[in-house]
N, C-alpha and C positions, 0 to 999 in steps of 0.2 A: 463739819456740818455747814450746809449752805444757809446763809441768813440774808434776808431782804428786810431792810428797815425803811418804812415809809414815814413821811411827815408832810405837814402842810394843809391838812384838811381843816374844816371848820364850818362856821355859819357865815353866810354872806348874803347881802341883799341882791335881788335881781339886777342885772347889769353890772355887777361887781366882778372882781377878779380874785383868783387864788392860784398859787403855784405849789404843785405837789412835787416831792422829791422821793427818790428811792435809791438807797445805797446798797450795793451788793458786795458780799464778801467772796473772795476767790478770784484770782486773776483771770481764770479761763472765761469769765463772763464778759470780758471785753470783746470776745469773738462771737458773742451770742446776740440774738434778737432780744430787745427789751421792749416791753409793751405795758400799756395800761388798759385794764378792763374795769367795768363797773357793773354793779347789780343793785337795782332798785327793788323795793319791797314788792313781792309777788311777781317779779319778772326774772327772766333768765339772765345770767351773766353775759355781757356783750363786750366786744372789742371796741375800745375808744380810739386808740392809736398805737402804732408800733413803729420801731425804728431799727434798721439793721445795723450791723457793726460798721458798715461803710457809710451809714447816714441816710439811706433811703427810707422814706416815711410813708405811712399809710394811715388814713383817717376814716372813721365812720362818717357817713354823709351828714349826720345830725350835728357834728362838731366842726366840720370843715369851715375854715375862715374864722373860727373863734378860739380853737385850741391849737397849741403848738407843742409837739414833743421834741425833745433834744436829749443828747447824752454827752457825758464827759467820760471818755474811755480811761483817762488817767485816774479818775476818781471812781470809776466803775459805778456811775450814778446816772439815773435817767430822771428827767424832769417833765412835768406837764404843766404848761402855762395855760390857764383857763381864763378867758376873757368873755365879756358879755354873757355872763352866766344866767341861765334860765331856771325856773323851778323844776322843769323836767330833767335838769342835770343832777338833781338830788339823788344820791346813791352812795353806796360804799365803793370806793375805788381801790382796786387791787393792782399791785405791781407784779409783773410776770417776766421772768428771764429764762431763756432756753434756746435750743437750736432752731426753734420756730415759735411763732406766737401761739400761745395757748398750751404749750407743753413746758416741762421743766419745773422751776420753782416759783412759788407764790408767796407774796407778802401777806401779813395778817389783815390788811385792809385799813383804810382811813375814811371816815365819814365826811361827806361833803353835803351840806344842806343849804339850799338856795331858797330864802324865804324873806318876806318883808315883816 
């Protein structure tokens, strides 16, 4: 059974930082794309960032320059460092691992709330 375990969400003030982590079970995942998606209330789920097995990254325009995705293939873990957070970043963040972004396995989600 594939499992993705997310951690690191929470409440932060505007301008603050958070680091999300997602650990995957199953050694095959080190060959897969790992990504973070988010879904705000009343909105569709959207891609935040993705990283290939070789380290190539892709970011949504809204987070470029503020968020950084990285991965540790030995630990089969993907990270999302989020800096300069804005209220509009408030959402449930989901980890995704698969042969391409948006397919494969999903984590249960972790809430990120940016508010003063």
